[in-house]
PyMOL CGO cylinders between C-alpha atoms (Angstrom):
from pymol import cmd
from pymol.cgo import CYLINDER

trace = [
    CYLINDER, 57.99, 259.81, -3.87, 61.82, 259.88, -3.73, 0.3, 1, 1, 1, 1, 1, 1,
    CYLINDER, 61.82, 259.88, -3.73, 63.48, 262.61, -1.51, 0.3, 1, 1, 1, 1, 1, 1,
    CYLINDER, 63.48, 262.61, -1.51, 66.56, 263.37, -1.98, 0.3, 1, 1, 1, 1, 1, 1,
    CYLINDER, 66.56, 263.37, -1.98, 69.15, 264.63, 1.50, 0.3, 1, 1, 1, 1, 1, 1,
    CYLINDER, 69.15, 264.63, 1.50, 68.26, 267.90, 2.34, 0.3, 1, 1, 1, 1, 1, 1,
    CYLINDER, 68.26, 267.90, 2.34, 69.29, 270.53, 4.92, 0.3, 1, 1, 1, 1, 1, 1,
    CYLINDER, 69.29, 270.53, 4.92, 66.94, 272.29, 7.17, 0.3, 1, 1, 1, 1, 1, 1,
    CYLINDER, 66.94, 272.29, 7.17, 68.06, 275.84, 8.94, 0.3, 1, 1, 1, 1, 1, 1,
    CYLINDER, 68.06, 275.84, 8.94, 67.05, 277.29, 12.18, 0.3, 1, 1, 1, 1, 1, 1,
    CYLINDER, 67.05, 277.29, 12.18, 66.93, 280.19, 13.31, 0.3, 1, 1, 1, 1, 1, 1,
    CYLINDER, 66.93, 280.19, 13.31, 69.18, 279.34, 16.97, 0.3, 1, 1, 1, 1, 1, 1,
    CYLINDER, 69.18, 279.34, 16.97, 71.63, 278.53, 14.26, 0.3, 1, 1, 1, 1, 1, 1,
    CYLINDER, 71.63, 278.53, 14.26, 71.30, 274.59, 14.44, 0.3, 1, 1, 1, 1, 1, 1,
    CYLINDER, 71.30, 274.59, 14.44, 71.44, 272.98, 11.27, 0.3, 1, 1, 1, 1, 1, 1,
    CYLINDER, 71.44, 272.98, 11.27, 69.61, 268.96, 10.76, 0.3, 1, 1, 1, 1, 1, 1,
    CYLINDER, 69.61, 268.96, 10.76, 70.89, 267.20, 7.63, 0.3, 1, 1, 1, 1, 1, 1,
    CYLINDER, 70.89, 267.20, 7.63, 67.83, 265.00, 6.93, 0.3, 1, 1, 1, 1, 1, 1,
    CYLINDER, 67.83, 265.00, 6.93, 68.77, 261.25, 4.64, 0.3, 1, 1, 1, 1, 1, 1,
    CYLINDER, 68.77, 261.25, 4.64, 67.30, 260.97, 1.39, 0.3, 1, 1, 1, 1, 1, 1,
    CYLINDER, 67.30, 260.97, 1.39, 64.69, 257.90, 1.31, 0.3, 1, 1, 1, 1, 1, 1,
    CYLINDER, 64.69, 257.90, 1.31, 66.91, 255.25, 0.20, 0.3, 1, 1, 1, 1, 1, 1,
    CYLINDER, 66.91, 255.25, 0.20, 69.76, 256.20, 3.19, 0.3, 1, 1, 1, 1, 1, 1,
    CYLINDER, 69.76, 256.20, 3.19, 66.46, 256.00, 5.18, 0.3, 1, 1, 1, 1, 1, 1,
    CYLINDER, 66.46, 256.00, 5.18, 65.26, 252.81, 3.79, 0.3, 1, 1, 1, 1, 1, 1,
    CYLINDER, 65.26, 252.81, 3.79, 68.54, 251.55, 4.60, 0.3, 1, 1, 1, 1, 1, 1,
    CYLINDER, 68.54, 251.55, 4.60, 69.49, 252.44, 8.13, 0.3, 1, 1, 1, 1, 1, 1,
    CYLINDER, 69.49, 252.44, 8.13, 65.61, 251.21, 9.29, 0.3, 1, 1, 1, 1, 1, 1,
    CYLINDER, 65.61, 251.21, 9.29, 66.50, 247.58, 7.61, 0.3, 1, 1, 1, 1, 1, 1,
    CYLINDER, 66.50, 247.58, 7.61, 70.07, 247.79, 9.60, 0.3, 1, 1, 1, 1, 1, 1,
    CYLINDER, 70.07, 247.79, 9.60, 68.34, 248.14, 13.08, 0.3, 1, 1, 1, 1, 1, 1,
    CYLINDER, 68.34, 248.14, 13.08, 65.48, 246.25, 12.66, 0.3, 1, 1, 1, 1, 1, 1,
    CYLINDER, 65.48, 246.25, 12.66, 67.98, 243.06, 11.25, 0.3, 1, 1, 1, 1, 1, 1,
    CYLINDER, 67.98, 243.06, 11.25, 69.95, 244.13, 14.56, 0.3, 1, 1, 1, 1, 1, 1,
    CYLINDER, 69.95, 244.13, 14.56, 67.17, 243.71, 16.81, 0.3, 1, 1, 1, 1, 1, 1,
    CYLINDER, 67.17, 243.71, 16.81, 65.91, 240.73, 15.58, 0.3, 1, 1, 1, 1, 1, 1,
    CYLINDER, 65.91, 240.73, 15.58, 69.50, 239.15, 16.01, 0.3, 1, 1, 1, 1, 1, 1,
    CYLINDER, 69.50, 239.15, 16.01, 69.66, 240.38, 19.27, 0.3, 1, 1, 1, 1, 1, 1,
    CYLINDER, 69.66, 240.38, 19.27, 66.32, 238.93, 20.49, 0.3, 1, 1, 1, 1, 1, 1,
    CYLINDER, 66.32, 238.93, 20.49, 67.89, 235.80, 18.90, 0.3, 1, 1, 1, 1, 1, 1,
    CYLINDER, 67.89, 235.80, 18.90, 71.36, 236.10, 20.78, 0.3, 1, 1, 1, 1, 1, 1,
    CYLINDER, 71.36, 236.10, 20.78, 68.85, 236.61, 24.21, 0.3, 1, 1, 1, 1, 1, 1,
    CYLINDER, 68.85, 236.61, 24.21, 66.64, 233.84, 23.72, 0.3, 1, 1, 1, 1, 1, 1,
    CYLINDER, 66.64, 233.84, 23.72, 68.87, 231.83, 23.00, 0.3, 1, 1, 1, 1, 1, 1,
    CYLINDER, 68.87, 231.83, 23.00, 71.19, 232.35, 26.38, 0.3, 1, 1, 1, 1, 1, 1,
    CYLINDER, 71.19, 232.35, 26.38, 67.52, 232.49, 28.52, 0.3, 1, 1, 1, 1, 1, 1,
    CYLINDER, 67.52, 232.49, 28.52, 67.32, 228.51, 26.87, 0.3, 1, 1, 1, 1, 1, 1,
    CYLINDER, 67.32, 228.51, 26.87, 70.84, 227.59, 28.01, 0.3, 1, 1, 1, 1, 1, 1,
    CYLINDER, 70.84, 227.59, 28.01, 69.93, 229.44, 31.63, 0.3, 1, 1, 1, 1, 1, 1,
    CYLINDER, 69.93, 229.44, 31.63, 66.60, 227.38, 31.69, 0.3, 1, 1, 1, 1, 1, 1,
    CYLINDER, 66.60, 227.38, 31.69, 68.51, 224.01, 30.77, 0.3, 1, 1, 1, 1, 1, 1,
    CYLINDER, 68.51, 224.01, 30.77, 71.56, 224.44, 33.48, 0.3, 1, 1, 1, 1, 1, 1,
    CYLINDER, 71.56, 224.44, 33.48, 68.75, 225.56, 35.93, 0.3, 1, 1, 1, 1, 1, 1,
    CYLINDER, 68.75, 225.56, 35.93, 67.00, 222.62, 35.36, 0.3, 1, 1, 1, 1, 1, 1,
    CYLINDER, 67.00, 222.62, 35.36, 70.22, 220.68, 35.38, 0.3, 1, 1, 1, 1, 1, 1,
    CYLINDER, 70.22, 220.68, 35.38, 71.40, 221.96, 39.04, 0.3, 1, 1, 1, 1, 1, 1,
    CYLINDER, 71.40, 221.96, 39.04, 67.57, 221.04, 40.32, 0.3, 1, 1, 1, 1, 1, 1,
    CYLINDER, 67.57, 221.04, 40.32, 67.96, 217.59, 38.94, 0.3, 1, 1, 1, 1, 1, 1,
    CYLINDER, 67.96, 217.59, 38.94, 71.15, 217.41, 40.73, 0.3, 1, 1, 1, 1, 1, 1,
    CYLINDER, 71.15, 217.41, 40.73, 69.58, 218.05, 44.12, 0.3, 1, 1, 1, 1, 1, 1,
    CYLINDER, 69.58, 218.05, 44.12, 66.59, 216.22, 44.02, 0.3, 1, 1, 1, 1, 1, 1,
    CYLINDER, 66.59, 216.22, 44.02, 68.62, 213.15, 43.53, 0.3, 1, 1, 1, 1, 1, 1,
    CYLINDER, 68.62, 213.15, 43.53, 70.60, 214.39, 46.43, 0.3, 1, 1, 1, 1, 1, 1,
    CYLINDER, 70.60, 214.39, 46.43, 74.12, 214.26, 44.50, 0.3, 1, 1, 1, 1, 1, 1,
    CYLINDER, 74.12, 214.26, 44.50, 75.39, 217.24, 45.71, 0.3, 1, 1, 1, 1, 1, 1,
]
cmd.load_cgo(trace, "trace")
């Protein structure tokens, strides 16, 4: 099924313009990629913070700070 873009009108006076299947597929893929990228960035930040916390703990235990 390959729907084209279409317009839906309501009695209240509002109109909705719905995307075509191709536009919808591209938009969904974009947000999926963006979500995955965001997860990778957050994971990377968490790893750096944990590494920093470990270094701080070692310094405290050794009595260097």
